C-alpha atoms as an extended CHARMM CRD file, in Angstrom:
* protein
*
        81  EXT
         1         1  MET       CA              2.5840000000      118.9570000000      141.7040000000  PROA      1               0.0000000000
         2         2  ASN       CA             -1.0880000000      118.4820000000      142.4450000000  PROA      2               0.0000000000
         3         3  TYR       CA             -0.6390000000      117.4880000000      146.0740000000  PROA      3               0.0000000000
         4         4  SER       CA             -2.2730000000      120.6210000000      147.4940000000  PROA      4               0.0000000000
         5         5  TYR       CA             -5.1600000000      120.2630000000      145.0220000000  PROA      5               0.0000000000
         6         6  VAL       CA             -5.9120000000      116.7560000000      146.3000000000  PROA      6               0.0000000000
         7         7  ILE       CA             -5.5110000000      117.3770000000      150.0320000000  PROA      7               0.0000000000
         8         8  SER       CA             -7.7000000000      120.4790000000      149.8710000000  PROA      8               0.0000000000
         9         9  SER       CA            -10.6740000000      118.1360000000      149.3550000000  PROA      9               0.0000000000
        10        10  LYS       CA            -11.5990000000      115.1690000000      151.5380000000  PROA      10              0.0000000000
        11        11  VAL       CA            -13.4780000000      113.6610000000      148.5890000000  PROA      11              0.0000000000
        12        12  ARG       CA            -10.4670000000      113.8030000000      146.2610000000  PROA      12              0.0000000000
        13        13  THR       CA             -8.1870000000      112.4520000000      148.9930000000  PROA      13              0.0000000000
        14        14  LYS       CA            -10.5140000000      109.5120000000      149.6680000000  PROA      14              0.0000000000
        15        15  ILE       CA            -10.7050000000      108.6830000000      145.9610000000  PROA      15              0.0000000000
        16        16  ILE       CA             -6.9270000000      108.7210000000      145.5250000000  PROA      16              0.0000000000
        17        17  LYS       CA             -6.5840000000      106.4250000000      148.5500000000  PROA      17              0.0000000000
        18        18  ALA       CA             -9.3390000000      104.1050000000      147.2680000000  PROA      18              0.0000000000
        19        19  LEU       CA             -7.4900000000      103.6150000000      143.9750000000  PROA      19              0.0000000000
        20        20  GLU       CA             -4.2660000000      102.6180000000      145.7200000000  PROA      20              0.0000000000
        21        21  ASN       CA             -4.1940000000       98.9040000000      144.9290000000  PROA      21              0.0000000000
        22        22  LYS       CA             -6.3730000000       98.3500000000      141.8910000000  PROA      22              0.0000000000
        23        23  PRO       CA             -8.6400000000       99.9850000000      139.3360000000  PROA      23              0.0000000000
        24        24  LEU       CA            -12.2180000000      100.5450000000      140.4940000000  PROA      24              0.0000000000
        25        25  THR       CA            -15.5390000000      101.6260000000      139.0180000000  PROA      25              0.0000000000
        26        26  PRO       CA            -17.2320000000      104.7860000000      140.3220000000  PROA      26              0.0000000000
        27        27  THR       CA            -19.7730000000      102.6110000000      142.1480000000  PROA      27              0.0000000000
        28        28  GLN       CA            -17.0160000000      100.6150000000      143.8510000000  PROA      28              0.0000000000
        29        29  ILE       CA            -15.2690000000      103.8390000000      144.8590000000  PROA      29              0.0000000000
        30        30  ALA       CA            -18.5240000000      105.2470000000      146.2750000000  PROA      30              0.0000000000
        31        31  GLU       CA            -19.0890000000      102.0720000000      148.3090000000  PROA      31              0.0000000000
        32        32  LYS       CA            -15.4920000000      101.8820000000      149.5170000000  PROA      32              0.0000000000
        33        33  THR       CA            -15.3900000000      105.5470000000      150.5750000000  PROA      33              0.0000000000
        34        34  ASP       CA            -18.9890000000      105.7990000000      151.8310000000  PROA      34              0.0000000000
        35        35  MET       CA            -19.7250000000      108.7500000000      149.5340000000  PROA      35              0.0000000000
        36        36  ASN       CA            -22.5810000000      109.2900000000      147.1300000000  PROA      36              0.0000000000
        37        37  LEU       CA            -22.0430000000      108.4490000000      143.4740000000  PROA      37              0.0000000000
        38        38  SER       CA            -22.5790000000      111.9870000000      142.1700000000  PROA      38              0.0000000000
        39        39  GLN       CA            -19.7970000000      113.3000000000      144.4400000000  PROA      39              0.0000000000
        40        40  VAL       CA            -17.4810000000      110.5580000000      143.2510000000  PROA      40              0.0000000000
        41        41  SER       CA            -18.3060000000      111.0920000000      139.5680000000  PROA      41              0.0000000000
        42        42  HSD       CA            -17.6810000000      114.8340000000      139.7740000000  PROA      42              0.0000000000
        43        43  SER       CA            -14.3530000000      114.3400000000      141.5370000000  PROA      43              0.0000000000
        44        44  LEU       CA            -13.2880000000      111.6270000000      139.0790000000  PROA      44              0.0000000000
        45        45  ARG       CA            -13.7080000000      114.1490000000      136.2670000000  PROA      45              0.0000000000
        46        46  ASP       CA            -11.6510000000      116.7090000000      138.1780000000  PROA      46              0.0000000000
        47        47  LEU       CA             -8.8860000000      114.2250000000      138.9980000000  PROA      47              0.0000000000
        48        48  THR       CA             -8.8070000000      113.0710000000      135.3680000000  PROA      48              0.0000000000
        49        49  ASP       CA             -8.4820000000      116.6940000000      134.2090000000  PROA      49              0.0000000000
        50        50  GLU       CA             -5.5390000000      117.1090000000      136.5960000000  PROA      50              0.0000000000
        51        51  ASN       CA             -3.8440000000      113.9980000000      135.1070000000  PROA      51              0.0000000000
        52        52  LEU       CA             -3.8550000000      112.1590000000      138.4220000000  PROA      52              0.0000000000
        53        53  ILE       CA             -6.1090000000      109.3110000000      137.3200000000  PROA      53              0.0000000000
        54        54  GLU       CA             -7.3650000000      107.9200000000      134.0350000000  PROA      54              0.0000000000
        55        55  CYS       CA            -10.3210000000      105.9570000000      132.7960000000  PROA      55              0.0000000000
        56        56  MET       CA             -9.0300000000      102.6770000000      131.3930000000  PROA      56              0.0000000000
        57        57  ASN       CA            -12.1010000000      102.0710000000      129.1920000000  PROA      57              0.0000000000
        58        58  PRO       CA            -13.5990000000      105.4950000000      128.3520000000  PROA      58              0.0000000000
        59        59  LYS       CA            -15.8250000000      104.2200000000      125.5400000000  PROA      59              0.0000000000
        60        60  LYS       CA            -17.9090000000      102.1030000000      127.9170000000  PROA      60              0.0000000000
        61        61  LYS       CA            -21.1200000000      103.6360000000      129.2340000000  PROA      61              0.0000000000
        62        62  LYS       CA            -21.1800000000      101.4260000000      132.3480000000  PROA      62              0.0000000000
        63        63  GLY       CA            -18.4180000000       99.7800000000      134.2830000000  PROA      63              0.0000000000
        64        64  ARG       CA            -15.7170000000      102.3360000000      133.5930000000  PROA      64              0.0000000000
        65        65  LEU       CA            -12.5200000000      101.5380000000      135.4710000000  PROA      65              0.0000000000
        66        66  TYR       CA            -10.3420000000      104.2690000000      136.9370000000  PROA      66              0.0000000000
        67        67  THR       CA             -6.7100000000      103.8850000000      137.9180000000  PROA      67              0.0000000000
        68        68  LEU       CA             -3.9440000000      106.0950000000      139.2880000000  PROA      68              0.0000000000
        69        69  LEU       CA             -1.4370000000      107.6440000000      136.9100000000  PROA      69              0.0000000000
        70        70  GLU       CA              2.1750000000      108.3010000000      137.8750000000  PROA      70              0.0000000000
        71        71  ASP       CA              1.3690000000      111.7470000000      139.3280000000  PROA      71              0.0000000000
        72        72  GLY       CA             -1.5380000000      110.2340000000      141.2610000000  PROA      72              0.0000000000
        73        73  GLU       CA              0.7530000000      107.5910000000      142.7460000000  PROA      73              0.0000000000
        74        74  TRP       CA              3.1990000000      110.3220000000      143.7440000000  PROA      74              0.0000000000
        75        75  VAL       CA              0.3980000000      112.2640000000      145.4770000000  PROA      75              0.0000000000
        76        76  LEU       CA             -0.7660000000      109.0890000000      147.2490000000  PROA      76              0.0000000000
        77        77  LYS       CA              2.7530000000      108.4330000000      148.4990000000  PROA      77              0.0000000000
        78        78  LYS       CA              2.9400000000      112.0180000000      149.8430000000  PROA      78              0.0000000000
        79        79  ILE       CA             -0.4470000000      111.6500000000      151.5750000000  PROA      79              0.0000000000
        80        80  GLU       CA              0.6960000000      108.5000000000      153.3200000000  PROA      80              0.0000000000
        81        81  GLU       CA              3.9860000000      109.9950000000      154.5690000000  PROA      81              0.0000000000
């Protein structure tokens, strides 16, 4: 799976953990993880490309919500073991 891809980056790991309980916007993720928004946005694109997360409302310009997909939940569970 994509476990090694996620854990090879602290940014990606923090984002996966941040999305554990509910969908969040990039701004909320940046605040929750204490990272800058450009870092978060770049990693969200990467994680979406890897089918670990998805944007729930991709047509919106602002307030996009991201949530974990099944593979993302599996990776999160492995991280927390």
